[in-house]
N, C-alpha and C positions, 0 to 999 in steps of 0.2 A: 420925451421921454422916457416914461417913467415904468417905473423898475417890471411890470405884466410889461404893459407894450416891448420893453425891449425881449422881454423870452420868446412870448408871439412872435413876436420878427423872425425871432432867427431859426426859431426853429420850424417857421415856414417857410422858409427862408435856404435849409439847408433841405429838406423833402425838395420841395423844386431843383435842386439841386441834380440829392438820391434818382428821381425819373430819370432828369432830365438827361444823366450819365447814362440808365439801364438803358430807357430809348433813344437816344440817338449816340449810335456808335462814332467817332474820329478820333486823330490821333493826342488828342491829348487829355485823352479820354482812361479814367485808375479803373473804369469797375474788367473795362474788357485789356486792357492790358494786365491788367492781377490776372484774370480769369488765359489770360490763352497760359502768358506764362507757367502759369497751373499747373491745365493741361500740356504742357511740353513736356515739362519735366514730369509729369504725371508715368508720360509717354517713355519719355529715357529713364525711365526708374524699372521699370515693364522691359525692353529693351538688351539695356547692360546690367543688373542687380549687380549692386556691389554683396549686399547677403541673401546668394542665388539663394536659401528657404522659406525669405520672410513671404509670402502671401502677395498677391499684386496690392490688396487692397489691404492693408497691413492692420491691427489691432487695430481702434481709437482716430481710422482715418475719416468717414463717418465725423466724426461730432472737430474733427482737427481743420476740416474741408470746410463746416461751417462758420469757425474760431476765424478764420480769415473774412468770410464777410461779415460777422456778427464784430472786427476787431475795427476794423479799417470804415465801414457804411453802419450798420442798427446802434450798429453803438456811437453813435457823433448824436444821432437821427434821437438817439434815446434821450441821451444822460448831457456828453463832452460839452456839444452844441452851446445851446442855449449857456451855460454855465461856464463857459471859456472864455463868447462874445463879454459879458458883464466882465471876468475875473480880471481879461487884457486892458479893455478902455479904464477899470480899478489900478491895475501893477502902474502902464501910459502914463497914469495923469498923478499919483504919487507918484515914480520913477523924475519926475517933471517939476514937481513940487519943490522936491530933493539936493539937485543938481543942474535940473534945470536944459534936460535932455531930451530930447522933445524922440523917440523913437518913431516914432510916425513919419519924422521926417531922417534917419541916418540912413545912410549909403554910400558909407566912405567907397567903397566900390564901383559907382557904376559909370567913372571911366577908363574903368577896367576891359580888359579880355575875357571876353564871355568864356572863356576854356578856364577862366585865373580866378574869376567869380564863384565858377564852380566848385571846381578843387579845392579855393581853399573854404568852403561853405561844406565842401563834405568835409573832409581833413577836420574843421573845428567840431563840429555836431560827429563823429562815431566816436573821437577824441572824448568827445562831451558825456557821450548814451557809455564809450568802455567801463570809464568811472561812476555814471547809477549804476553800469549791470553787474558794477561789484562790488555798490553800496546796496544790493538786491541781496546779494548772499552776505554780507558784512550783515547788516541790522535785522531784527527777530522781526519788528514786523512785518518788513520791506520784501524779507526770507518768506511770509508765510500765505505768501500774496502770489511767487513769483516758482510755489513748489503744482505750481499748475502747471507754467510751462515742463517745472524735472519730470511731474506725472511720467511724460512720455515713455514706455514702454521700447514700445519700437521706431527708428528710425524713422522717419522719411516725410520728402520738402515740404510736408500739410503742417508740420510739425510745426515751425518758422514762429508760424502765427496764434501757435497758445497757446495767450496767455492768460493773465488775471483780466481784469478793465480795468483797472489801479492800477498798471503799467500803463498805460496811456498819462494816465494826468501827471504820476511821476519821472515817465520821461520829458512831456511834452510839455512841461512847466519848469526841470531844468535843463531845458535846453532854450529857451522859451529867449530869454534875458541874448543871451552868448550870440548868435542867429536875429535878429532883432538889431543891436550893435554892431551886424556888420552889414546891414538892410541886405539880409538874401530874404528873397519876392518867391511868394509862388509862386509862380510856373518855374525860379532859382530851384527849388524845396521841390515838385513832381518830376526833373526826374536825375535829381540828388537821389530821391525818392526808388524811382526810377531803377536802377543800379542798385541800390545796399539792397529793393527788393530781391532784385533775380542774387546772389553771391549770399544772403541771408538763408533764399530756396537751400541755392546748392549745398551748402554749409549742413543746412538739415537731411540733405536728401539720400538716396539706399543708389548710389554708381557714386568715382571715382569719377574724372576727367582727367590723368596720367601726362605731369607736371612739362615733360614738354614737348603736349601739345596744347596747355595753356600757355607757356614762351613760345610760344610760335602763333599763338593767336593774338596776343597784348606785342607785341613785338610788328604784326604789321599792321595790326592797327594804329602803333603808335607810327609806326613811317608813312601810313594812307597823310594818316595827320600833316604829317607834318611837312610833306606831297602837296597839302593846298594852303598850311598853312605858310611854306616859306616860296611855292611859285606863282599862290595866292587863281589858282588853276578858278575858273568860269562856269569851262564849256566839255563836252564828251569831243577835243578830236583829235587824234589819232594821236599827238603830238605827248597829248597832256593828257591820255588815257595811258601811254607806252613810260608817261612818268614815274603819275603812280601807282602802276604795274610792281615795275623799278622798282621806286622803295620801299613795297608792300613786301616785295622778293627781300631787297636789303635787311628789312626790318627781322620779318619774318626769319630770315637764321639764327641775326644777332638775338633772337627771339628762344631760341632753339637751347642756342652752344652756353648761352650767360643765363639768360632773364630764369628762366623754368630755373633753374641752380638755386636760383634766390625768394622764387616765387610763392615760397612757402612760408616765408621770415615779410613779408607782406601782406599778403592778401588770408585772409580766415581756409577752411575748409573743409569732408566731411573726417579725414583720416586725426585734425584737429581739431572738430568741436565736437567730433562722437567726445571726444574726457567729459568735455566741458557736461557733458551729459551720465559722466560715471556716474556708477553708484558707490563706488569701492575710492575712498585714493591715500596717500598716505597723512601723515599727519603735520607737516608743516606744510600741505596745502586745504588746515579745514576747512575749508573761507571757499573752497570754488577753483577751478584755474580757467586758461583760454576761454579769458572775455570777452574778445573781442566780438564785435560784431562782424563784421566787413572787413576790416582793417587785425591781420595776426602780431603786427611789428609792437604797437602795444606793449603785449604779454613779453614778447621779445626786451625787450625796454625795462620793464618795473617788475623784474624776473617770476611770474604767471607763469607762461608756458608750462607743457605739463606733454610728450607728447614719449608716453614710454616705447613702445612698440606699438603694431598697430591693431590695430583699440577693435574691429569692426561685427567678433561674439560678444565682448562687454558686456555687460550685463551695464542698465541702463535706470536711475532715479534716482531713490533714498527710505536713511533706513528708516522703513512702513511703510512704502510706498504700495504694497501691495495691499494694503488698509486702505488709499485716499481714494473719498469717493470719483467715479469716470464718470459719474451725470455730470450733463453743464447749469442745469437750474443747481447742482450744487458748490459746484467752481465758482460763480457769480458770486453767492453771498461766505466764498470762505477767508478765512484769513482776520475775520471782527468777529471772534469769538478768540478773546483771550488767553480761554485754552488751543489755538488751534497754531 
């Protein structure tokens, strides 16, 4: 297959996939997961807003909502998908010639339990993303692209996916090798991605869930999973339901009193991430703080965690943000001018 045919096949293949996603709802359909999760977060923001004076449709809400679909669907169709197929094939061939390792055949977690595959894949991806995010702040050229995300002046869930298309290229490129070496498949990545999508929306949202409630919920989920895996429950008999309910209750109690005390050291949240978007930071944090996307633990380990007080009403952005372009067509070309 020549280069032209490869590009055409990549475009038509993704266009067919995109059309099927939009026209055929199903449980593995990312389009409707993204839409459903986003609508849920929008209504929760309206019902229990953290910043009560913020409009329901905050400043730049609609451009941010468009960004959600552009970065995950349209961008792939317009630019990324065709190029990525060629780059991945080239990289796999080059890696094979240098190391004699075929990345397409790699699957060290093949015989591992599925929950372990997901856990390791999630931890590795989040750790790589933490370092990549820090790189976006510490490298002048990459920071020019990342400014698009930090140009948000009022925070809400949709701000999560407002970012320059070059960030897609940077993140996916750096993620590819470690996830390939682990043999993380497309469906594994889908499950991980849905989870991180929810946390990412929450980090940027205009509501906060008390740690006691979060701890209780996580504890109950852990209890249910323990019940299922420990007792190998396969039906809905009264005995099985009672076992699940008992384990969920014990887990919820443990979560309320114990997990809730440490939840902020593990998972990111609005109170922490708001400071990542703060316009003013101390000099010793000049390159930014709280780089965690899903997990906060990396920031505590590498001492970039910073929550001096409740930052609900702090000013967001960066120096000169008031002059930053606010139109999508200006954003997609921003960062390529050497003066930016």
